Backbone as ProteinMPNN parsed JSONL, in Angstrom:
{"seq_chain_A": "MPDSATGTGFRDIIRNWMLTAIREWRRRKLTASLQSLNDRQLQDMGVYRDDIRRLVDQFDDRELGIVPVVAGRRDASQAGGNFPNTA", "coords_chain_A": {"N_chain_A": [[-100.743, 11.256, 61.152], [-101.578, 9.448, 57.681], [-100.766, 6.091, 57.179], [-100.176, 5.699, 54.116], [-99.443, 8.159, 53.031], [-97.323, 8.888, 54.632], [-95.539, 6.621, 53.901], [-95.672, 7.848, 51.023], [-94.47, 10.289, 50.526], [-91.826, 9.081, 51.481], [-91.698, 7.378, 49.074], [-91.033, 9.188, 47.384], [-88.876, 10.101, 48.173], [-87.044, 8.641, 48.487], [-87.088, 7.772, 45.245], [-85.853, 10.174, 44.14], [-83.421, 10.164, 44.579], [-82.422, 8.029, 44.27], [-83.001, 9.179, 41.651], [-80.81, 11.347, 41.212], [-78.622, 9.996, 41.691], [-78.365, 8.459, 39.614], [-78.402, 10.051, 38.096], [-75.289, 11.698, 38.648], [-73.836, 9.234, 38.523], [-73.969, 8.879, 35.605], [-72.799, 11.362, 34.758], [-70.37, 11.283, 35.879], [-69.479, 9.272, 34.655], [-69.538, 9.694, 31.238], [-67.827, 11.705, 31.615], [-65.894, 10.487, 32.316], [-65.397, 9.173, 29.676], [-64.93, 11.506, 27.586], [-62.753, 11.73, 29.008], [-60.696, 10.316, 28.141], [-60.335, 10.717, 25.85], [-57.873, 11.724, 23.298], [-56.452, 14.914, 22.959], [-56.587, 15.776, 20.335], [-58.864, 14.847, 19.236], [-60.948, 16.501, 21.152], [-60.055, 18.263, 21.276], [-61.078, 18.392, 18.013], [-63.539, 18.085, 18.583], [-64.593, 21.242, 19.859], [-63.741, 21.414, 22.893], [-62.186, 21.962, 25.8], [-59.373, 19.884, 27.485], [-59.63, 20.345, 29.801], [-61.964, 22.159, 31.073], [-64.125, 20.499, 30.191], [-65.018, 18.75, 33.353], [-66.688, 21.494, 33.943], [-68.096, 21.667, 31.432], [-69.087, 19.259, 31.233], [-70.998, 19.22, 34.298], [-73.329, 21.367, 33.092], [-74.64, 19.383, 31.144], [-77.937, 18.578, 30.901], [-80.609, 15.902, 31.887], [-81.349, 14.909, 29.214], [-79.33, 15.131, 27.676], [-77.14, 13.787, 28.996], [-77.836, 11.045, 28.819], [-77.08, 10.52, 26.337], [-74.906, 7.965, 24.234], [-71.312, 8.262, 23.614], [-69.488, 8.219, 20.959], [-67.138, 4.999, 20.669], [-64.091, 5.066, 19.675], [-62.676, 2.482, 17.72], [-64.318, 0.996, 17.24], [-66.463, -0.809, 15.244], [-68.293, -0.035, 12.575], [-71.475, -0.144, 11.436], [-71.712, -1.991, 8.867], [-69.25, -3.02, 8.79], [-69.896, -4.98, 11.275], [-71.426, -6.865, 10.315], [-73.83, -7.508, 11.148], [-77.919, -7.292, 11.511], [-78.045, -6.263, 8.967], [-78.554, -5.331, 4.916], [-75.905, -6.712, 2.663], [-74.628, -4.866, 0.645], [-72.43, -5.09, -1.48]], "CA_chain_A": [[-100.581, 11.002, 59.648], [-102.207, 8.582, 57.232], [-100.002, 5.55, 56.36], [-100.043, 6.279, 52.869], [-99.085, 9.688, 52.833], [-96.275, 8.956, 54.594], [-95.186, 5.998, 52.231], [-95.492, 8.258, 49.031], [-93.515, 11.19, 50.736], [-90.567, 7.754, 51.489], [-91.153, 6.553, 48.079], [-91.086, 10.22, 46.715], [-87.619, 10.505, 48.497], [-86.191, 7.059, 47.686], [-86.981, 8.293, 44.047], [-85.701, 11.558, 43.492], [-82.134, 10.099, 45.938], [-82.023, 7.097, 43.43], [-82.382, 9.876, 40.001], [-79.794, 12.103, 41.744], [-77.129, 8.753, 42.515], [-78.012, 7.889, 38.384], [-77.369, 11.662, 36.768], [-74.004, 11.804, 38.892], [-72.599, 7.948, 37.495], [-73.94, 9.607, 34.259], [-71.79, 12.805, 34.543], [-69.24, 10.952, 35.543], [-69.326, 8.472, 32.928], [-69.127, 10.899, 30.815], [-66.925, 12.924, 32.476], [-64.271, 9.562, 31.711], [-65.161, 8.836, 28.282], [-64.491, 12.79, 27.381], [-61.176, 12.447, 29.588], [-60.406, 9.47, 27.965], [-60.052, 11.283, 24.489], [-56.613, 12.55, 23.385], [-56.557, 16.233, 22.477], [-56.901, 16.041, 18.824], [-60.064, 14.982, 19.265], [-61.493, 17.328, 22.003], [-60.351, 20.016, 20.082], [-62.19, 18.907, 16.732], [-65.169, 19.116, 19.528], [-64.312, 22.331, 19.993], [-63.585, 21.122, 24.025], [-60.896, 22.014, 26.139], [-59.249, 19.074, 28.352], [-60.305, 21.82, 31.767], [-63.223, 22.296, 30.792], [-64.358, 18.587, 30.835], [-66.293, 18.734, 34.0], [-67.83, 22.215, 33.05], [-68.973, 21.394, 30.644], [-70.892, 18.92, 31.627], [-72.387, 19.24, 35.125], [-73.88, 22.021, 32.466], [-75.843, 18.873, 30.726], [-79.488, 17.957, 31.271], [-80.854, 14.858, 32.152], [-81.516, 13.956, 28.182], [-77.705, 15.306, 27.369], [-76.681, 12.854, 29.908], [-78.29, 10.014, 28.157], [-75.628, 10.619, 24.627], [-73.978, 7.318, 23.918], [-70.817, 8.189, 22.967], [-69.031, 7.171, 20.345], [-65.194, 4.797, 21.175], [-63.024, 4.725, 19.078], [-61.666, 1.936, 17.296], [-65.797, 0.31, 17.424], [-66.405, -1.139, 14.059], [-70.03, 0.465, 12.39], [-72.887, -1.642, 11.104], [-70.84, -2.439, 7.705], [-68.339, -4.786, 9.599], [-70.299, -5.93, 11.996], [-71.823, -8.872, 10.535], [-75.743, -7.315, 11.782], [-78.759, -7.374, 9.873], [-77.814, -5.342, 7.269], [-78.291, -5.562, 3.712], [-75.086, -6.6, 2.551], [-74.57, -3.546, -0.858], [-71.576, -4.925, -2.142]], "C_chain_A": [[-101.082, 9.628, 59.428], [-100.651, 7.786, 56.685], [-99.937, 5.664, 55.301], [-100.0, 7.638, 52.663], [-98.226, 9.766, 53.217], [-95.672, 7.781, 53.796], [-95.1, 6.678, 51.17], [-94.867, 9.339, 49.625], [-91.872, 10.623, 51.159], [-90.192, 7.74, 49.953], [-90.422, 7.882, 46.832], [-89.166, 10.963, 46.907], [-86.5, 9.703, 48.441], [-86.137, 7.555, 45.824], [-85.865, 9.628, 43.75], [-84.015, 10.897, 44.789], [-81.749, 9.553, 44.603], [-82.034, 8.278, 41.815], [-81.05, 10.659, 40.254], [-78.78, 11.307, 41.164], [-77.236, 8.89, 40.563], [-77.349, 9.249, 37.1], [-76.303, 11.449, 37.376], [-73.502, 10.566, 38.392], [-73.001, 8.072, 35.846], [-72.759, 10.437, 34.285], [-70.431, 11.983, 34.603], [-68.428, 9.983, 34.402], [-68.729, 9.033, 32.03], [-67.943, 11.893, 30.337], [-65.315, 11.705, 31.977], [-64.326, 9.235, 30.658], [-64.268, 10.505, 27.523], [-63.32, 12.865, 28.097], [-60.274, 11.334, 28.439], [-59.996, 9.922, 25.956], [-58.967, 11.554, 24.138], [-57.349, 14.011, 22.825], [-57.209, 16.74, 20.853], [-58.054, 16.114, 18.76], [-60.864, 15.716, 19.886], [-61.611, 18.184, 20.871], [-60.592, 19.485, 18.235], [-63.416, 18.941, 17.362], [-65.445, 20.746, 19.775], [-64.672, 22.146, 21.964], [-62.054, 21.229, 23.996], [-60.37, 20.824, 27.276], [-59.885, 19.916, 30.099], [-60.998, 21.928, 31.702], [-64.648, 21.211, 30.275], [-65.864, 18.498, 31.82], [-67.437, 20.135, 33.918], [-68.668, 22.387, 32.632], [-70.388, 19.789, 30.631], [-71.444, 18.619, 32.616], [-73.193, 21.013, 34.036], [-75.634, 21.434, 31.734], [-77.338, 18.652, 31.778], [-79.289, 16.595, 30.84], [-80.798, 14.272, 30.662], [-79.993, 14.066, 27.938], [-76.915, 13.973, 28.055], [-76.481, 11.551, 28.772], [-77.283, 9.764, 26.75], [-74.895, 9.26, 25.442], [-72.797, 8.115, 23.223], [-69.877, 7.641, 22.775], [-68.104, 6.368, 20.535], [-64.83, 4.53, 19.925], [-62.136, 3.684, 19.128], [-62.952, 0.702, 16.875], [-66.011, 0.416, 15.728], [-68.603, -0.755, 13.83], [-70.299, -1.241, 12.193], [-72.426, -2.275, 9.938], [-69.832, -3.998, 7.806], [-68.517, -5.618, 10.917], [-70.835, -6.725, 12.052], [-73.263, -8.389, 10.56], [-76.335, -7.258, 11.257], [-79.105, -6.17, 9.368], [-77.663, -5.698, 5.658], [-76.738, -5.382, 3.467], [-74.767, -5.496, 0.13], [-73.177, -4.237, -1.813], [-71.706, -5.799, -3.381]], "O_chain_A": [[-101.145, 8.761, 60.301], [-99.725, 8.34, 56.093], [-98.758, 6.013, 55.358], [-100.835, 8.103, 51.888], [-97.567, 10.64, 52.653], [-95.2, 8.218, 52.746], [-94.443, 6.198, 50.246], [-94.231, 9.625, 48.611], [-90.899, 11.375, 51.188], [-89.073, 7.942, 49.481], [-89.674, 7.699, 45.871], [-88.516, 11.78, 46.255], [-85.31, 10.01, 48.366], [-85.038, 7.631, 45.275], [-85.095, 9.53, 42.795], [-83.851, 11.523, 45.836], [-81.013, 10.169, 43.833], [-81.134, 8.152, 40.985], [-80.189, 10.544, 39.381], [-78.082, 11.749, 40.252], [-76.241, 9.399, 40.046], [-76.597, 9.394, 36.136], [-75.751, 10.645, 36.625], [-72.528, 10.765, 37.666], [-72.402, 7.434, 34.98], [-71.729, 10.031, 33.746], [-69.587, 11.958, 33.707], [-67.403, 9.979, 33.721], [-67.507, 8.972, 31.901], [-67.464, 12.465, 29.359], [-64.206, 11.994, 31.526], [-63.232, 8.843, 30.253], [-63.136, 10.464, 27.041], [-62.689, 13.917, 27.995], [-59.192, 11.718, 27.993], [-59.411, 9.212, 25.138], [-58.559, 11.915, 25.242], [-58.496, 14.132, 22.393], [-57.944, 17.644, 20.455], [-58.595, 17.136, 18.34], [-61.897, 15.801, 19.222], [-62.436, 18.607, 20.061], [-60.255, 20.249, 17.331], [-64.333, 19.639, 16.93], [-66.57, 21.241, 19.84], [-65.701, 22.661, 22.402], [-61.163, 20.966, 23.188], [-61.174, 20.836, 28.209], [-60.465, 19.652, 31.153], [-61.36, 21.805, 32.872], [-65.85, 21.422, 30.116], [-67.044, 18.323, 31.516], [-68.658, 20.0, 33.851], [-69.722, 22.943, 32.943], [-71.542, 19.493, 30.322], [-72.39, 17.841, 32.494], [-73.601, 21.811, 34.881], [-76.751, 21.943, 31.639], [-77.539, 18.611, 32.992], [-78.497, 16.097, 30.041], [-80.255, 13.169, 30.598], [-79.375, 13.004, 28.01], [-76.12, 13.299, 27.402], [-75.489, 11.191, 28.138], [-76.909, 8.647, 26.391], [-74.472, 9.233, 26.597], [-73.151, 8.705, 22.202], [-69.263, 6.878, 23.52], [-67.345, 7.275, 20.879], [-65.391, 3.697, 19.213], [-61.197, 3.562, 19.915], [-62.636, -0.338, 16.297], [-65.794, 1.429, 15.063], [-69.612, -1.032, 14.479], [-69.925, -2.391, 12.424], [-72.821, -3.441, 9.943], [-69.722, -5.133, 7.342], [-67.808, -6.467, 11.458], [-71.053, -7.439, 13.031], [-73.978, -9.057, 9.812], [-75.959, -7.126, 10.092], [-80.063, -5.397, 9.357], [-76.676, -6.312, 5.252], [-76.164, -4.355, 3.829], [-74.809, -5.784, -1.066], [-73.018, -3.74, -2.928], [-70.842, -5.763, -4.256]]}, "name": "protein", "num_of_chains": 1, "seq": "MPDSATGTGFRDIIRNWMLTAIREWRRRKLTASLQSLNDRQLQDMGVYRDDIRRLVDQFDDRELGIVPVVAGRRDASQAGGNFPNTA"}
């Protein structure tokens, strides 16, 4: 078997392993973020705490890439970023 064919197969195995590891890391991260919300916040989204793991397991890679909004985070107008002051 040529070295290039073996190398390509090995690279594919490593790539698939890395993608799986990243996907599982994102699942754990999103699950932890949702678990950190209080019951009222979950209820507002229509999610029950017992359903979080099942719900996250159904997400695809695009959905796993979402960034949850963190409670207490300042919005752009308070952050003093590169936004014009409209006051």
